[in-house]
C-alpha positions in Angstrom: -42.5 -81.0 15.4 -39.9 -78.4 14.6 -36.3 -79.5 13.8 -33.4 -77.2 14.4 -30.9 -79.0 12.2 -27.3 -77.9 11.7 -25.1 -78.8 8.9 -21.6 -77.9 8.1 -20.8 -75.7 5.1 -17.7 -74.1 4.1 -14.2 -75.1 5.1 -14.0 -78.8 5.2 -17.6 -79.4 4.0 -18.0 -77.1 1.1 -19.3 -79.9 -1.2 -22.8 -79.7 0.2 -24.7 -80.0 3.4 -23.2 -82.6 5.8 -25.2 -83.0 9.0 -23.4 -83.1 12.3 -23.5 -86.3 14.4 -26.5 -85.5 16.7 -28.6 -84.1 13.9 -27.9 -86.9 11.5 -28.9 -89.5 14.2 -32.1 -87.4 14.8 -32.9 -87.6 11.1 -32.1 -91.4 11.1 -34.5 -91.9 14.0 -37.2 -90.0 12.2 -36.6 -92.0 9.0 -36.9 -95.2 11.1 -40.2 -94.1 12.5 -41.5 -93.0 9.1 -40.3 -96.2 7.4 -42.1 -98.3 10.1 -45.3 -96.3 9.8 -45.5 -96.3 6.0 -43.7 -99.6 5.4 -40.8 -98.0 3.5 -37.3 -99.2 3.1 -34.1 -97.3 3.4 -30.4 -98.0 3.2 -27.6 -96.8 5.4 -23.9 -96.8 4.3 -20.8 -96.2 6.4 -17.3 -95.2 5.3 -14.5 -94.7 7.8 -10.9 -93.6 7.1 -8.3 -95.5 9.2 -4.8 -94.2 9.5 -2.3 -96.9 8.7 0.9 -94.9 8.8 0.9 -91.7 10.9 -1.0 -89.3 8.7 -1.3 -85.9 10.3 -4.7 -84.3 11.1 -4.6 -82.0 8.1 -4.0 -84.9 5.8 -6.9 -86.8 7.2 -9.2 -83.8 6.9 -8.1 -83.3 3.3 -8.7 -87.0 2.6 -12.1 -86.9 4.3 -13.0 -83.8 2.2 -12.0 -85.7 -1.0 -14.1 -88.7 0.1 -17.1 -86.5 0.7 -16.7 -84.8 -2.7 -16.5 -88.3 -4.3 -19.6 -89.5 -2.5 -21.6 -86.3 -3.2 -21.0 -86.8 -6.9 -22.5 -90.3 -6.9 -25.6 -90.0 -4.6 -29.0 -88.5 -5.2 -30.0 -85.0 -4.0 -32.4 -86.6 -1.5 -29.7 -88.8 0.2 -28.4 -87.4 3.5 -24.8 -87.4 4.5 -23.7 -87.2 8.1 -20.2 -86.7 9.7 -20.7 -89.0 12.6 -17.2 -89.4 14.0 -13.8 -87.9 13.4 -13.0 -89.9 10.3 -16.4 -91.4 9.5 -19.3 -90.5 7.3 -22.7 -92.2 6.9 -25.1 -91.9 4.1 -28.9 -92.4 4.5 -30.6 -93.5 1.3 -34.4 -93.0 1.8 -36.8 -95.1 -0.2 -34.0 -97.4 -1.2 -34.5 -101.2 -1.1 -31.8 -103.8 -0.4 -30.9 -104.2 -4.1 -30.6 -100.5 -4.6 -28.6 -100.1 -1.4 -26.2 -102.9 -2.5 -25.8 -101.2 -6.0 -25.0 -97.8 -4.5 -22.7 -99.3 -1.9 -20.9 -101.4 -4.5 -20.4 -98.4 -6.8 -19.2 -96.1 -4.0 -17.0 -98.8 -2.5 -15.3 -99.6 -5.8 -14.6 -95.8 -6.3 -13.3 -95.4 -2.8 -11.2 -98.6 -2.9 -9.5 -97.3 -6.1 -9.2 -93.7 -4.9 -5.7 -92.4 -4.2 -5.5 -90.3 -1.0 -2.2 -88.6 -2.1 0.7 -89.5 0.2 -1.6 -90.3 3.2 -1.5 -93.9 4.3 -5.2 -94.4 4.8 -7.5 -97.4 4.6 -11.3 -97.2 4.1 -13.6 -99.5 6.1 -17.1 -99.6 4.8 -20.4 -101.4 5.1 -24.1 -101.0 4.5 -27.5 -102.2 5.9 -31.0 -102.0 4.8 -34.1 -101.3 7.0 -36.0 -103.5 8.1 -34.1 -106.6 6.9 -31.1 -105.9 9.2 -32.7 -104.2 12.1 -35.8 -102.4 13.2 -34.4 -99.8 15.6 -31.4 -97.5 15.6 -29.3 -99.6 18.0 -29.8 -102.8 16.0 -29.1 -101.0 12.7 -25.9 -99.3 13.9 -24.6 -102.4 15.6 -25.3 -104.5 12.4 -23.6 -101.8 10.3 -20.5 -101.8 12.6 -20.4 -105.6 12.4 -20.6 -105.7 8.6 -17.9 -103.0 8.3 -15.6 -104.9 10.6 -16.3 -108.2 8.7 -15.6 -106.4 5.3 -12.3 -105.1 6.7 -11.3 -108.5 8.0 -12.1 -110.1 4.6 -10.0 -107.5 2.8 -6.9 -108.3 5.0 
């Protein structure tokens, strides 16, 4: 099977390869199939920037770029980053168990929580899941990840 993957380099994503939405989800689907077949684990992290005070598009892009740079410095070379929505990134942590996913998530979340986005009034919503403990197909995993992110945001308020 040949994959024709696209990632964004230069401009907003000069910190390293960041897969576009469709290709990231294709890689996630392949990772789910591989993890099932070989009984591997993996983690999936989500970080979303929410505008709380009328930040312009340029400010959000600059903040997302800063977030990506921060994330890239803290993850392994083998971890995959995807730009899945306008202000959202996901990080796939292959061969990472629930404890490892929790450690990486905790480290990144504390860095992001303490990160200053300049004058932009942005809030970060985040969450993580681990395969297969929190879902065995892409729909379950993404729904659980959204629920956990929403729960974390509610608890922070």
